[in-house]
N, C-alpha and C positions, 0 to 999 in steps of 0.2 A: 188218904188213899188217892189213887189216880182218878181224874175226872173222866167218867165214861161218856160215850155218845149220848146216852139217855139223860145223864146229868147235864150235859151241855144243852140239850134240847130244853130241859126244865129251866135252866138259867136263861136261855133265850126267851122263853115264854115270859119269865118274870121281869127281865131287864131289857132285852133287845126288841121285844114286840111293842107296839104302840101302848103308851100309858093310858090313853083314853080314846081308843078308836071309836069313831062315830061319824056323824054326817059332816060333809065339808062345811067350812066356816061360812057364815053369812057376812055381808059387808059390815054390819054393826058389830058382830063378835070379833071380826078381824081387826077392826079399828080399835076396839078396846084392848085387845091383846097387843097389837103393834105399839100403841101408846105406852102400855105398861112395860113392854120390853125395852123401848127406848128410854123410859124413865130409869130403868135399872142400869142403863149404861152410864148414867150420871155425866152426860155431856154438859160442858160449861155453856150457860146461856149467853155469855158474852164472848164466846170463842168461835172457832170454825164450826161449820154445821154439817148436816147430813140430810139427804133426801131419800125417801123410801117409797117403793111402789110394790103392791102385791095384786096380782090379777089371776083369774081363772078363765082361760079362753078369751072371749070378748068382754067378760065381766070384770070391771074394776072393783077390787075388794078394799083396797086402802091406798091412799096417796097422801104423804105428809112430809113435813120438814121440821128440823130443829136447828138452833144456833144461828150463826150469822153468815151471810154471803160476802159481806165486807166488814171485817173487824174494825178497820180504820174509820169507816163512816157509820158504823152501827146499823147496817142494813140487814134486816132479817132475811134468813134463807126462805125462799119460796119453793113449793113442790116441783115447779117446772124449770128451776134454775139449770143452766147449762154448766157442765164441768168436763174436764179432761177425763177420758175413760182409759187411758193407758193401754195395756195389753188386751183389753176386750176388743180393741181394734183388730187384733189378729184374726178373729173368726170372720170379720167382715171382709178383710183382705183375702182370706182363704176362699170365701164364697165367691169373690170376684174372679179369682183365677179358675175356680171350678165352673163358674158360669161360662167363661171363655172355652173351657174344655168341653162343656155341654154343646157349645156352638161349633165344635169341630176344629177349633183353632190351635189346640194343643192336646197333649195326653199326659196322664199322671206319670207314665214311665218315660216321658221325654227327658233327655239330658238337659241340664242347664245350658250347656254349650250351644244348643239350638237357638237360644234367645240371647245369650251373652257369650259370643264366641271366644272372647279374650279372657274369660274367667279361668284361673288356674284349676286344673282337674275338673273342669266343668262337664267333661264327657262322662265322668263317673258319678255325678250327683244328679239325682232325679228330682222332678218337681214334687213328687210325693214326699221325698226326704226333707225338702225345705219346709213343707207344710207340717210335718209331725216332729220336727226337731231331731232328726237322725242324720243330718247331712255332714256333721263334723266340722263345718266351717267355724272359724273363730268368731265369737260374739264380741262385737266392738264395744259394747257397754261394759265388758269385763277388762278392757285394756287399762292398765294402771294409769291413773290421772286423767283418763279421757272424760269422765263425768264432771270434771271441774271446768276449766276455761274452754277446752275444745268443743264441748257440747253446746256452747253458746253461739257458735258460728253458723251462718246460713250456708248450706251446701246443696248442690244439685244431687240427683240420684247417682250420677256417675262419680261425683266427688265423694259421696258417702261410701259407695262400694269400694272406692280406692283406699279408704281408711283401713279396711280389713282384708282385701282380696289377696294380698301377698303374704299374709301371716300364715305360719304353719297351721294345718288343721289340728283339731283336738283328737280326731280318730278317723278311721276310714269310713267313707259314706255307708250308712246302714248298719255299722258295727255296734253302735251304742245310741243312747238317747241323752241329750243334754239341752236344756232350755236355751234357746238361741235367738237373740234379736236380729243378728245378721241374716239369719235364714229368712226372716220375714221382710227385711229390706230387699233381699233378692226376689222374694215373691212379688213385692211391689214393682221391682225392676222388670220382671217378666211380664206382669200385667201391662206395664207401659210399652214394652217392646211389641206386644201383640196388638194393643189398641192404638198406639201412636199418640196417646194422651197421657197426662199424669195419672199416677195410680189413684189419686182421690177423685179426679174427674171421671175416671173409669168406674169407680164404685158408685158415683152418683148415677151415671148413665145405665150401668148394668143392673143395679140393685135398688138403690134408694128411690129414684124417681118412679120406676115401674111399681114399686110397693107403696108409693105415696107416703114415704117417710120424710118429713120435713124438718126434723129436729136432731139429725146427726150431721155433723159438719166437719170440714177440714179448716182449722183456724189459721188461714194464711196471715202473714204478718201485716198486710195492709187491709185486713177485713175486720170490721166491727161486728161482733156478735152480741145482739141484744139479749140480756139476761145471763151473761157469762159471770159466774162467781169468781172471786179472787182466790188464789191458792196460797196455802200457808205450810209452814213446817214448825218444828219445835226445837228451840235452841237450848243452851245450857240453863239449868235451873227451871226448865219447863216453860220458858218464855215462848209465846207465839210470835213468829217473825214471818216476813214474806218468804215465799218459796224461792229456792235457787233459780237462777236464770237458765233458760234452755230455749234454743231455736227449735220451733216445731217442725223444721225441715229434718231434724235429726232423728226423732223417733219413727218418722216415716210410716210405712205400712205395719210396723211392729207396735205402734202405740200413739199415733198423732191425732186421732179423732176426738171430737168433743160431742157430747150428747146430753139429753135429759132423760129422766126415767121413762117418760112417755115414749120417746123415740126408741129406746131399747126394748120396751114392751112390744111395740109394733114390729121391731126387728125380729124378736122371737116368734111372733105370730107368722111373719112372712117366711122366715127360714124354716122353722119346724112345721109350718102348715103346708109345705109343699108348693109354695108359690114362687120359689126362686130357682131351685135345682131339680134335676131329674132324680127319681127315686134311687137310681144306682149310685150316683155321685153323692147324694145326701147320706146314703148308707156308708160309703167310704169315709165321709167326713166325720161321722159319729161312731166309727168302729176302729179302735186302736189296732195297729198292725205292726209286725216286725218288732224291732227293738223298742217301740213305743208302747207295746202291750203291757209290759210290767208297770209302766207309769200311768197307764189308762188314759192316754192322750190321743185324740183323733187329729183332725186338722183344725187347729185353733179352738178346740173344745176339749175340756176335761170330762171324762166319763166315769160316773160312780153310781151310787145308789143311796136312797133315803127312804127309811120305813118300807123297804122291800120294793120300791119303785125305782126305775132308772132315773138318773139325774145327770143333766148336762150343765156344766158351769165353767166360768173363767173369771179370774180376777185381774185387776190392773193396778199398777202403781207407777206414778210419774211425778215429777216435781210438783208438789203442792196438792196432789189429789190421789185418792184411791177409789176403786170401783169393784163391784161384784155383780155378775149377771148369772142367774140360775134359772133352770127350766126343768120341769118334770113332764115329759112327753105323755105319760099315761093319763094324767089329769089336766094337761095343758096349763100348768101352773107356772107363772113367771114371778120371780122376785128380783128387784133391782135395788141396789144400794149405792149411792154416790156420796162422796165426802170430800170437802175442800181442805184437807190437811193430810200430809203424808207422815205425820207423827204418830206415835203409838196412842192407843186409847179405845179403839172400837174393833172388836173381833168380827170382821165383816162376814167371813164364811159361816161362823157359828150363828150369828144373828140371822143370816139369810136362810140357813137350814131350819132354824126354829120357826121362822115365819112361814116357810114352805110346809113344814110338818103341821102347823096349826091350820093352814089353809086347807089341807086335805083331810082334816078331821082326825089327825093322829099326832097330837102335840107331845112335846117333851115336857117333863116336869123337873124341877130342881131337886137334886138328890138330897135326902135327909140323912144325916149321919146316925149310926148306931154305935153303942159302946163296944169296943174291941179290946181285949187284954193286950197290954204292951208286948208280951212275949209273942203274940200272934203277929203283930206288926213287925217285930224284929225278925221273925222267921222268914218273912217275905223279902228281906233285903238281899241284894245281889245284883250281878250284872247279867242282863238277858240280851240275846242276840237273834237277829234274823238276817238271812243272806241278803247282801246288797244294801243293807241299811245300817246307819250308825247304831251303836249299842244303846240299850235302854237300861238305866240304873234306878233301882228302888232303894231308898235310904230313909231311915227314920230321923226326922229333925223336929225338935221341940214337941215331941210326943205325937207327931203325925207322919204318916208314910208319904214320901214324895217320889214322884216319877220325873226323871230327866232323860230326854232322848237326844243322844249325841250332843250337838252344840246348842240345843234348845234350852229354854228356861226350866227351872225346877218348879214343879206343880204339886201342891198339896192335894192328895187324894181324899175322897170322902168315903169312909168305911161303911159298907152295906151289910157286913156279916157273911159268914160262910165263905170267906176268902175272896169276896167281891169288893171292888173299890171303884167308885165313880169319879170321873173328872168333874171339877166344879161347874163346867159349862152345861152339864146335864146331857151332853150329846154322846160322850164316849165313856167306856168303862172297861175294866179288865177283871179277869178271873184267874186266881192263882191255881195252877194245876199241880197236884201233888203226886209223888210216886208211892209205891207200896209201903215205904218206910215213913210216909207222912211228910216228907220234906219237899219243898217246892222244886219242881223240875222245869216248869215253863209257865208262860203267861198266855192266856187267850185274850187278845185285845180287840175289842169292838169299837171302831172309830167312826165318829161323825154320823151316828144313826144307821150305819150299815149293818146288815144282818149276818154277814159272814165274818168271822174273826180272823186275825192274823196270829200265828203261833210263834212266840218268842221263847227260845230255849235258854235255860239258865246255864251260863258259862263259867260262873265262879263267884267268889265272895267279893265284897266291896273292897276297893283299894283304900289304904289308910287315908284319913282326912288330913289335909295340910294345915300347918300352923303358919300364920302370917306375921311378918315383922313390919315395923314402921321405918320408912326411909327418911333420911335427912333431906332438907331442901337441895343440898348439893348432889346427893345421890339421884334425886328425881330429875334435876336439870341435866344430868349426864345422859338421860334417856330421852329427853324431849327432842322432837324433830319429826320430819316426814320421811317415811320409809316406803320403798316401792319395789315391786317385782313385776314382770310382764302380766301376771295373772291376778295381782292383788296389791293394795296399798293401804297404809294407815297413817294417821297423824297422832302423835303422842304429845300430850300437853298437860299443864297443871291448871286446874280450874280456879275460880274465884275463892273457893273454900280450901285451897291448898291440896286438893286431891289429884293424884296422877291418873290420867284417863287416856283412852285410845278410841279413835273413831275412824271407821272406814267410810269412803264416799257414799252418801245417801243412807247411812245407817246411824242409829243412835250411838251416843258416846257411852262407854262402859268404864267403870272404875277398875284400875289395875290393883291387884292384891299381890304383895311381894312375899315370896318364900325365901329369897336371897336378894341381895342388892341388884342382881342381873336377871332374875327369873320372876316373871310376872304371870298372874293367873286372872282369868275372867270367869268366875264361877257361874255367871248367868248363862254362858254359852259353852261351858266346858272347854275352854281354849287356854293355851299357854303361849307366852311370848318370852323367848330367850334372847337377851341382848349380849352382844359380843364385848370382849374386853373385861378387865378387872377394875379399871378406874379410867377417868376421863370420858369424853363423849363416845357413845357406842357407835360403831361403824355399820353394824347390821342388826336386824331384828328377825328372829326365826319364829314363824307362827306354826304351832302344833295344835291341830284340831282334828280329832278322829284319825283317819289314815293320812290326812294331808300334812305336808311339811313344806313350807314356803319360806325361802330365805329372801329377805328384803333389804336392799342397800339404802343407807341414809342418803338423802338427796342434799 
């Protein structure tokens, strides 16, 4: 039968509400839980490490570290180790521009051309659109091949802007939302034009020094930062190797700062505690507007909810490092996680949300499976859709119902009975909604501890599963090479085990599965690569993923 509003409420009480609502965590309880949670991540003791901080207001609840700050030297990670924070930089750069606006030196509706007169179409792009990723300017980090050798060069702000300024825009200013590193380079350029100083010197003077924050820095090439961890990545076969080279002039105001967990805690206190911005501009910073509303993105801050509380967060990823900064304003709860590896292995957002939920006394529990008849699992199969998002597929594999969203990985769900299935991280779950005939018609998806579900409508049955063939060495070699288009590039190669693989810049390598000698599939991300020609070296590779179709020429 159809899931009624009353039934939805009952399900919410059972699964969406706090598992063990109670008093906020004490430091001792928080430390026990944090250590247990980190144990469960099974981080290698002789590999790259992680630092974690949890605080409530001025009270430190937990600060700890795992792994190594230097794998080569065997130096243990310390809780106050400095690391690159990547795109968490954006909210600090955004606050610097907002501070200048508070001082009357600019306005959110000002055109970019007021500060960069020569920027193409600058009269149509506002400062607010730069801040919330709705400007439409081309993101330079998406230029094919740019994240290889070009990103190693030292560039001035003007030189970096020149890299992308004459490229055609992705859309008209304000028409859409697309995460955009070029937009924040321009934010930094505007800050410089107003102050007459570099963007990072302006951040120091406008924000960090007044707030007495001494452990957030710009890592100039000639500056030695005591306590800076080494950065790593993961190569073929899971080997830990030094991170790729990058000049820190390149991430600029979009991602160049380094910090430790203490510094970012103090940053949260200053920014969200009303010590840096006027109430009006702080409200604009934390309130998604225009085309950014659907993405719930403010100015350098993502806006969501956790256990019924508002949640502000932003993650960062840069060569050798990843970061996550989370804040619950209702309880003044901060969670900071920093890691000195950009390889897979630690679900930063999920861990941060679990730590935050425990800190406020509303922890998540690991879902325990219940027995579900195979026919019930089979009945839930199908393709489900939601406007503006890649389709979600439910499929039974090896006796378990799996969920795959667009190009994401396939995740085995944990059956809870009555058409409910939890994701293994314990944060998210879905409810199968049935029509009057008892057949599935939609999914109610509760994500990341949020109380309000998304409704995904069933659009059809599963496509037939593919069967794969084995390619000969000669057939694989005909596909090996570098392929690129303006918006994307990949490298196709044969690994040490003789497997054909493809890798995009900054992404892990995936094995290619062949359905024909020239049609390859990447099941993990629901993508397809079609190579041109019938024999001999392929001249092009066409990527098909969701609605995207990108033809890449062999270099």
